[in-house]
VMD Tcl script that builds the backbone (N, CA, C; Angstrom):
set m [mol new atoms 177]
animate dup $m
set s [atomselect $m all]
$s set {name element resname resid chain x y z} {
  {N N MET 1 A -20.535 -51.228 50.400}
  {CA C MET 1 A -21.731 -50.445 50.571}
  {C C MET 1 A -21.412 -49.305 51.541}
  {N N LYS 2 A -21.927 -48.131 51.230}
  {CA C LYS 2 A -21.763 -46.972 52.089}
  {C C LYS 2 A -23.096 -46.251 52.200}
  {N N ILE 3 A -23.309 -45.622 53.321}
  {CA C ILE 3 A -24.471 -44.762 53.488}
  {C C ILE 3 A -23.971 -43.340 53.313}
  {N N ARG 4 A -24.491 -42.655 52.318}
  {CA C ARG 4 A -24.036 -41.296 52.032}
  {C C ARG 4 A -25.085 -40.302 52.530}
  {N N ILE 5 A -24.672 -39.457 53.452}
  {CA C ILE 5 A -25.554 -38.439 53.983}
  {C C ILE 5 A -24.814 -37.103 54.018}
  {N N HIS 6 A -25.556 -36.060 54.170}
  {CA C HIS 6 A -24.993 -34.714 54.227}
  {C C HIS 6 A -24.091 -34.583 55.456}
  {N N PRO 7 A -22.983 -33.863 55.311}
  {CA C PRO 7 A -22.069 -33.687 56.456}
  {C C PRO 7 A -22.741 -33.098 57.699}
  {N N GLU 8 A -23.764 -32.294 57.492}
  {CA C GLU 8 A -24.500 -31.724 58.627}
  {C C GLU 8 A -25.108 -32.843 59.484}
  {N N PHE 9 A -25.620 -33.884 58.836}
  {CA C PHE 9 A -26.191 -35.015 59.569}
  {C C PHE 9 A -25.108 -35.790 60.307}
  {N N LYS 10 A -23.923 -35.885 59.710}
  {CA C LYS 10 A -22.824 -36.587 60.380}
  {C C LYS 10 A -22.438 -35.861 61.663}
  {N N SER 11 A -22.373 -34.538 61.590}
  {CA C SER 11 A -22.056 -33.755 62.788}
  {C C SER 11 A -23.143 -33.906 63.837}
  {N N GLN 12 A -24.384 -33.870 63.395}
  {CA C GLN 12 A -25.527 -34.033 64.298}
  {C C GLN 12 A -25.466 -35.390 65.000}
  {N N MET 13 A -25.179 -36.443 64.252}
  {CA C MET 13 A -25.124 -37.779 64.845}
  {C C MET 13 A -23.931 -37.933 65.776}
  {N N ALA 14 A -22.811 -37.291 65.463}
  {CA C ALA 14 A -21.651 -37.349 66.353}
  {C C ALA 14 A -22.013 -36.769 67.717}
  {N N LEU 15 A -22.734 -35.658 67.729}
  {CA C LEU 15 A -23.178 -35.072 68.990}
  {C C LEU 15 A -24.214 -35.960 69.675}
  {N N GLU 16 A -25.143 -36.454 68.887}
  {CA C GLU 16 A -26.230 -37.290 69.426}
  {C C GLU 16 A -25.701 -38.564 70.084}
  {N N PHE 17 A -24.689 -39.176 69.481}
  {CA C PHE 17 A -24.150 -40.432 70.003}
  {C C PHE 17 A -22.890 -40.230 70.840}
  {N N ASP 18 A -22.533 -38.973 71.070}
  {CA C ASP 18 A -21.362 -38.632 71.882}
  {C C ASP 18 A -20.111 -39.366 71.393}
  {N N THR 19 A -19.851 -39.193 70.105}
  {CA C THR 19 A -18.688 -39.823 69.480}
  {C C THR 19 A -18.096 -38.846 68.467}
  {N N SER 20 A -17.042 -39.241 67.798}
  {CA C SER 20 A -16.398 -38.358 66.822}
  {C C SER 20 A -17.059 -38.478 65.446}
  {N N LYS 21 A -16.847 -37.446 64.630}
  {CA C LYS 21 A -17.351 -37.503 63.254}
  {C C LYS 21 A -16.646 -38.619 62.491}
  {N N GLN 22 A -15.387 -38.851 62.825}
  {CA C GLN 22 A -14.641 -39.939 62.184}
  {C C GLN 22 A -15.300 -41.285 62.482}
  {N N ASN 23 A -15.732 -41.485 63.723}
  {CA C ASN 23 A -16.385 -42.732 64.090}
  {C C ASN 23 A -17.709 -42.886 63.335}
  {N N VAL 24 A -18.441 -41.781 63.182}
  {CA C VAL 24 A -19.694 -41.816 62.411}
  {C C VAL 24 A -19.385 -42.194 60.965}
  {N N LYS 25 A -18.361 -41.563 60.389}
  {CA C LYS 25 A -17.986 -41.867 59.000}
  {C C LYS 25 A -17.618 -43.343 58.848}
  {N N MET 26 A -16.835 -43.864 59.778}
  {CA C MET 26 A -16.433 -45.268 59.715}
  {C C MET 26 A -17.648 -46.194 59.803}
  {N N ALA 27 A -18.602 -45.845 60.646}
  {CA C ALA 27 A -19.822 -46.658 60.775}
  {C C ALA 27 A -20.623 -46.620 59.476}
  {N N LEU 28 A -20.747 -45.426 58.879}
  {CA C LEU 28 A -21.523 -45.285 57.643}
  {C C LEU 28 A -20.836 -45.942 56.456}
  {N N ASP 29 A -19.518 -46.104 56.540}
  {CA C ASP 29 A -18.765 -46.789 55.485}
  {C C ASP 29 A -18.643 -48.295 55.752}
  {N N TYR 30 A -19.277 -48.768 56.812}
  {CA C TYR 30 A -19.288 -50.191 57.191}
  {C C TYR 30 A -17.897 -50.738 57.505}
  {N N TYR 31 A -17.037 -49.893 58.080}
  {CA C TYR 31 A -15.725 -50.386 58.502}
  {C C TYR 31 A -15.789 -51.096 59.843}
  {N N ASN 32 A -16.836 -50.832 60.602}
  {CA C ASN 32 A -17.001 -51.540 61.865}
  {C C ASN 32 A -18.451 -51.962 62.020}
  {N N ASN 33 A -18.679 -52.898 62.914}
  {CA C ASN 33 A -20.026 -53.450 63.069}
  {C C ASN 33 A -20.396 -53.547 64.549}
  {N N SER 34 A -19.922 -52.585 65.327}
  {CA C SER 34 A -20.243 -52.564 66.748}
  {C C SER 34 A -21.715 -52.187 66.940}
  {N N GLU 35 A -22.163 -52.281 68.169}
  {CA C GLU 35 A -23.542 -51.885 68.466}
  {C C GLU 35 A -23.751 -50.404 68.159}
  {N N LEU 36 A -22.753 -49.581 68.491}
  {CA C LEU 36 A -22.848 -48.154 68.198}
  {C C LEU 36 A -22.930 -47.922 66.689}
  {N N ALA 37 A -22.125 -48.632 65.927}
  {CA C ALA 37 A -22.148 -48.487 64.464}
  {C C ALA 37 A -23.517 -48.859 63.905}
  {N N LYS 38 A -24.109 -49.906 64.429}
  {CA C LYS 38 A -25.452 -50.315 63.983}
  {C C LYS 38 A -26.482 -49.247 64.310}
  {N N LYS 39 A -26.366 -48.634 65.490}
  {CA C LYS 39 A -27.293 -47.567 65.880}
  {C C LYS 39 A -27.105 -46.336 64.997}
  {N N ILE 40 A -25.859 -46.030 64.667}
  {CA C ILE 40 A -25.577 -44.887 63.792}
  {C C ILE 40 A -26.182 -45.119 62.416}
  {N N ARG 41 A -26.020 -46.309 61.879}
  {CA C ARG 41 A -26.596 -46.607 60.552}
  {C C ARG 41 A -28.115 -46.566 60.578}
  {N N ALA 42 A -28.713 -47.054 61.637}
  {CA C ALA 42 A -30.174 -47.008 61.762}
  {C C ALA 42 A -30.652 -45.561 61.836}
  {N N ARG 43 A -29.939 -44.733 62.567}
  {CA C ARG 43 A -30.297 -43.319 62.685}
  {C C ARG 43 A -30.127 -42.616 61.345}
  {N N ALA 44 A -29.070 -42.941 60.620}
  {CA C ALA 44 A -28.853 -42.355 59.295}
  {C C ALA 44 A -30.000 -42.714 58.358}
  {N N LYS 45 A -30.433 -43.942 58.417}
  {CA C LYS 45 A -31.559 -44.380 57.583}
  {C C LYS 45 A -32.814 -43.587 57.936}
  {N N ALA 46 A -33.071 -43.406 59.227}
  {CA C ALA 46 A -34.246 -42.648 59.658}
  {C C ALA 46 A -34.166 -41.200 59.176}
  {N N LEU 47 A -32.984 -40.598 59.263}
  {CA C LEU 47 A -32.815 -39.222 58.792}
  {C C LEU 47 A -33.038 -39.120 57.291}
  {N N LEU 48 A -32.515 -40.079 56.538}
  {CA C LEU 48 A -32.699 -40.067 55.085}
  {C C LEU 48 A -34.166 -40.254 54.704}
  {N N LEU 49 A -34.845 -41.150 55.385}
  {CA C LEU 49 A -36.262 -41.365 55.105}
  {C C LEU 49 A -37.081 -40.121 55.444}
  {N N SER 50 A -36.729 -39.461 56.521}
  {CA C SER 50 A -37.414 -38.233 56.914}
  {C C SER 50 A -37.211 -37.146 55.866}
  {N N GLU 51 A -35.991 -37.007 55.395}
  {CA C GLU 51 A -35.700 -36.022 54.357}
  {C C GLU 51 A -36.458 -36.343 53.071}
  {N N ALA 52 A -36.483 -37.603 52.695}
  {CA C ALA 52 A -37.194 -38.009 51.483}
  {C C ALA 52 A -38.688 -37.735 51.611}
  {N N ALA 53 A -39.242 -38.006 52.771}
  {CA C ALA 53 A -40.671 -37.778 52.988}
  {C C ALA 53 A -40.997 -36.286 52.902}
  {N N SER 54 A -40.117 -35.435 53.394}
  {CA C SER 54 A -40.379 -34.006 53.332}
  {C C SER 54 A -40.325 -33.482 51.889}
  {N N ILE 55 A -39.488 -34.084 51.077}
  {CA C ILE 55 A -39.407 -33.691 49.669}
  {C C ILE 55 A -40.660 -34.138 48.922}
  {N N ILE 56 A -41.092 -35.352 49.175}
  {CA C ILE 56 A -42.250 -35.907 48.502}
  {C C ILE 56 A -43.517 -35.128 48.836}
  {N N THR 57 A -43.674 -34.698 50.089}
  {CA C THR 57 A -44.900 -34.052 50.530}
  {C C THR 57 A -44.943 -32.558 50.203}
  {N N GLU 58 A -43.865 -31.993 49.705}
  {CA C GLU 58 A -43.841 -30.571 49.390}
  {C C GLU 58 A -44.661 -30.242 48.149}
  {N N ASP 59 A -44.876 -31.167 47.250}
  {CA C ASP 59 A -45.600 -30.895 45.985}
  {C C ASP 59 A -47.057 -30.741 46.176}
}
mol reanalyze $m
mol bondsrecalc $m
mol representation Tube
mol addrep $m
């Protein structure tokens, strides 16, 4: 299982969590299960839900 998000979000999360883009990618690809990785995945989910909500409400 992988969480696929736009590269812009990966860069944003790397800055937000003060880590590398590689670490964000590894977390989203479920290669690690640290506390930071769990927080990154939760944040990715929130970003995706926010994006989906903005698309739905535009009509």
